[in-house]
C-alpha positions in Angstrom: 6.6 -0.5 3.7 8.7 -3.3 4.4 11.7 -2.5 2.2 15.2 -4.4 1.7 17.1 -6.9 -0.7 15.6 -10.0 -2.5 15.5 -12.9 -0.1 16.2 -10.8 2.6 12.8 -12.2 4.6 10.4 -9.5 3.7 7.7 -12.0 2.1 8.3 -13.9 5.9 7.9 -10.6 7.9 4.4 -9.5 6.2 3.4 -13.0 6.6 4.0 -12.9 10.4 2.2 -9.6 10.9 -0.7 -10.9 9.0 -0.7 -14.1 11.4 -0.3 -12.2 14.4 -3.0 -9.7 13.7 -5.5 -12.1 12.0 -5.6 -10.5 8.8 -7.4 -12.2 5.3 -4.5 -11.4 2.3 -7.6 -10.4 -0.4 -4.9 -11.4 -3.5 -1.6 -12.7 -3.9 -2.1 -12.9 -8.0 0.6 -9.9 -8.1 3.3 -11.6 -5.6 3.4 -13.6 -2.4 4.4 -10.5 -0.2 1.8 -8.5 -1.5 -0.6 -7.2 1.7 -2.7 -4.2 0.9 -5.4 -4.5 3.7 -6.3 -1.3 5.8 -5.2 -2.6 9.4 -7.1 -1.2 12.5 -4.9 0.7 14.6 -6.9 2.2 17.6 -7.1 5.6 18.6 -4.6 8.5 19.3 -5.6 12.1 20.3 -9.7 10.9 19.7 -8.6 10.2 15.6 -9.0 6.8 14.6 -5.5 5.1 13.3 -5.6 3.2 10.2 -2.5 1.9 8.2 -1.6 0.2 5.2 1.6 -2.5 5.3 3.1 -3.3 2.0 6.1 -5.7 1.2 7.3 -5.8 -2.6 7.3 -8.6 -4.3 9.7 -7.3 -5.8 8.9 -3.8 -7.6 10.6 -2.4 -10.1 12.8 0.7 -9.4 9.9 3.3 -10.1 7.4 1.7 -8.3 9.6 1.0 -5.3 10.8 4.8 -5.2 6.8 5.8 -5.5 6.0 3.7 -2.5 8.8 4.8 -0.4 7.9 8.5 -1.4 4.5 8.2 0.2 5.6 6.0 3.4 5.4 7.3 6.8 7.6 4.5 8.2 9.8 2.0 7.0 11.0 -1.6 8.2 14.1 -2.4 6.2 14.8 -6.2 6.3 18.1 -6.8 6.1 19.8 -10.8 5.8 22.3 -11.1 8.4 24.6 -13.3 6.6 28.3 -11.7 6.7 28.6 -11.5 3.0 25.4 -9.6 2.3 26.2 -6.7 4.1 27.6 -4.9 1.4 24.5 -5.6 -0.5 22.2 -4.2 2.4 24.4 -1.2 2.7 24.1 -0.4 -0.8 20.4 -1.2 -0.7 19.5 1.1 2.3 21.3 3.8 1.0 18.7 3.7 -2.2 16.2 3.5 0.6 17.2 6.7 2.3 17.6 8.5 -0.8 13.9 7.6 -1.9 13.0 8.9 1.5 14.5 12.1 0.8 15.8 14.7 3.2 14.9 13.9 6.8 12.4 16.6 8.7 13.7 16.9 12.0 10.5 17.5 13.5 8.7 14.9 11.2 11.0 12.2 10.1 9.7 9.1 8.1 10.2 6.6 10.7 12.8 3.8 10.0 13.8 0.6 11.7 16.1 -2.0 10.5 15.2 -5.6 10.6 18.5 -7.9 11.3 16.6 -11.0 10.0 17.8 -14.9 10.0 19.1 -14.4 13.0 19.0 -18.1 13.9 21.3 -18.9 10.7 25.1 -19.8 11.3 27.7 -16.8 11.3 24.8 -14.2 11.7 25.8 -10.9 12.0 24.7 -9.8 15.4 22.5 -6.4 15.5 24.9 -4.1 17.2 27.3 -5.2 14.8 25.4 -4.9 11.3 24.4 -1.6 12.4 28.2 -0.5 12.7 28.9 -2.3 9.4 25.9 -0.7 7.6 27.0 2.7 9.1 23.5 3.4 11.2 23.6 5.6 13.9 22.0 5.8 17.1 18.5 7.3 15.9 17.8 4.0 14.0 16.6 0.8 15.8 18.3 -2.3 14.6 16.7 -5.4 16.1 17.3 -9.1 15.5 14.7 -11.3 13.8 13.6 -14.6 12.8 10.6 -13.8 10.4 9.6 -17.5 9.4 9.0 -17.7 13.3 7.5 -14.5 14.0 10.0 -13.3 16.5 10.2 -9.5 16.9 8.2 -8.9 13.7 5.2 -7.8 15.5 7.0 -5.4 17.8 8.8 -3.6 14.7 5.6 -3.5 13.2 4.4 -1.5 16.3 7.3 0.9 16.2 6.6 1.5 12.5 2.7 2.5 13.5 4.0 4.3 16.3 6.7 6.3 14.3 4.2 7.1 11.5 1.4 8.3 13.8 4.0 10.5 15.5 5.1 11.8 12.2 1.6 12.7 11.0 1.0 14.4 14.6 3.9 16.6 14.1 3.0 17.4 10.3 -1.0 18.6 11.2 0.3 20.7 14.5 2.4 22.5 12.3 -0.7 23.1 10.0 1.3 21.1 6.8 -1.1 20.1 4.3 -1.0 16.6 3.7 -1.5 15.9 -0.2 -4.5 13.9 -1.3 -5.0 13.6 -4.7 -4.1 15.7 -8.1 -6.2 18.5 -8.4 -7.4 17.5 -11.6 -9.2 14.6 -10.4 -10.3 15.8 -7.3 -13.8 16.8 -8.0 -14.7 13.5 -9.5 -13.9 11.7 -6.3 -16.1 14.0 -4.0 -18.8 11.1 -3.8 -17.6 7.9 -6.3 -20.2 6.4 -8.5 -23.9 6.5 -7.8 -25.9 3.2 -7.8 -28.5 5.1 -10.1 -25.7 6.4 -12.4 -24.6 2.9 -14.0 -26.8 2.1 -17.2 -28.1 -1.3 -17.8 -25.7 -3.4 -19.3 -22.6 -1.8 -18.1 -21.5 -3.8 -15.3 -19.0 -6.5 -14.7 -19.7 -9.3 -13.4 -23.3 -8.7 -14.0 -24.7 -11.0 -11.2 -22.6 -9.0 -8.5 -21.6 -6.1 -9.7 -24.3 -3.6 -8.6 -24.3 -5.3 -5.2 -20.8 -5.0 -4.6 -21.1 -1.0 -5.7 -24.1 -0.7 -3.2 -22.2 -2.0 -0.3 -19.0 0.5 -1.1 -21.4 3.4 -1.3 -23.1 2.4 1.9 -20.0 3.7 3.7 -18.4 7.2 3.5 -15.2 7.7 0.8 -11.6 8.8 1.4 -9.4 10.1 -1.4 -5.9 8.3 -1.0 -2.4 10.3 -1.4 -1.6 7.7 -4.2 -3.1 4.7 -5.5 -1.8 1.2 -4.7 0.9 0.4 -6.7 -0.8 -2.4 -8.6 -3.3 0.4 -10.0 -2.3 2.7 -12.7 0.1 5.5 -11.2 -1.9 8.1 -12.8 -5.2 6.5 -11.1 -7.3 8.1 -8.3 -8.3 6.1 -5.5 -11.3 6.3 -3.0 -11.0 4.1 0.2 -14.9 3.5 1.3 -15.0 2.8 5.2 -17.0 -0.5 4.1 -13.7 -1.7 3.2 -13.7 -1.6 -0.8 -11.3 0.2 -2.8 -12.7 2.3 -6.2 -10.3 3.4 -9.0 -10.6 5.6 -12.1 -8.2 7.4 -14.2 -8.1 10.2 -16.6 -8.0 7.5 -19.6 -11.3 6.1 -18.3 -13.3 9.4 -18.7 -14.7 9.2 -22.2 -17.2 11.4 -24.1 -19.8 8.8 -25.3 -21.3 5.8 -23.3 -20.4 3.5 -26.3 -16.7 4.6 -25.8 -17.0 3.8 -22.2 -18.4 0.5 -23.0 -15.3 -0.8 -25.1 -13.0 0.8 -22.7 -14.9 -1.5 -19.8 -15.0 -4.7 -22.0 -11.0 -4.1 -22.4 -10.4 -3.8 -19.0 -12.4 -6.9 -18.2 -10.5 -9.0 -20.8 -7.1 -8.2 -19.3 -8.3 -9.4 -16.2 -9.5 -13.0 -17.5 -6.1 -14.9 -17.4 -6.2 -13.9 -13.6 -9.9 -14.4 -12.9 -9.1 -17.6 -10.3 -7.1 -15.5 -8.1 -9.1 -12.3 -8.3 -10.4 -11.0 -5.2 -14.1 -11.8 -4.9 -15.0 -8.5 -4.5 -13.5 -7.0 -7.8 -15.8 -5.6 -10.4 -15.8 -2.8 -12.9 -18.6 -0.4 -14.4 -19.5 2.5 -16.5 -21.0 5.2 -14.5 -22.1 9.1 -15.6 -19.7 11.6 -15.3 -20.0 15.4 -15.0 -19.3 15.7 -18.9 -19.3 12.2 -20.0 -19.1 8.8 -19.0 -16.5 7.1 -16.7 -14.9 3.5 -16.0 -15.0 2.7 -12.4 -13.0 -0.5 -10.8 -14.0 -1.7 -7.3 -11.8 -4.2 -5.4 
């Protein structure tokens, strides 16, 4: 996650990574700093590495804390102007508090990006580190995010730190949480194409094709849903690149109730239809003891 005060340069930093890795941002409807693609990161220890990069746009305090709690690495983007040092220090304290006590064997990677080094009176990284009370274990590097300088190396540092953390957790046999137990059964395979009744999908022209594409791959349950989704939602990630979401409130006893909920969700999206991802669709599918609304993005 890219964290830091407003106007520090998170949006520009995210954009620099997107440009460098030639990524397509699926939507900016929830804020210009929003990136939620899975990024291929090669292999390590014979395992495929995939990661997400997220820059808040900004988030409310609760959502920000939730993202930080699930992060395996954080890039703290600080404005290097001397008058903003105290703001950076206060915000960084909140970042560390949200990350919680550090596991000495598997810490959450933290790097401070001293941004806007091209500005007059910019505080040099070593001086900023001292004024923020940052020890030698946390790198502080200078950056000009609008030009992309040092941002990609910082991202690579974060990826390596996250991989190292997960490797140590797995070696120690620490169970990495996936989803809440109450919803784990339903996410075993996701909705099946044949479980969607006629007239229970939106948009009707493309929804079934999108579901078919999602079901062409395998599903993996995420530890937490994306921040733009309801906090209690279950998230499945298809190896085809699509995301599937459902939540307890979308599990209903009758098909009619589920259709009503589907219509309610679709109506809430209509004002944003022009900026929604092309793959966005919703449908009702048969569940073990009723019906469930699913959203695919």
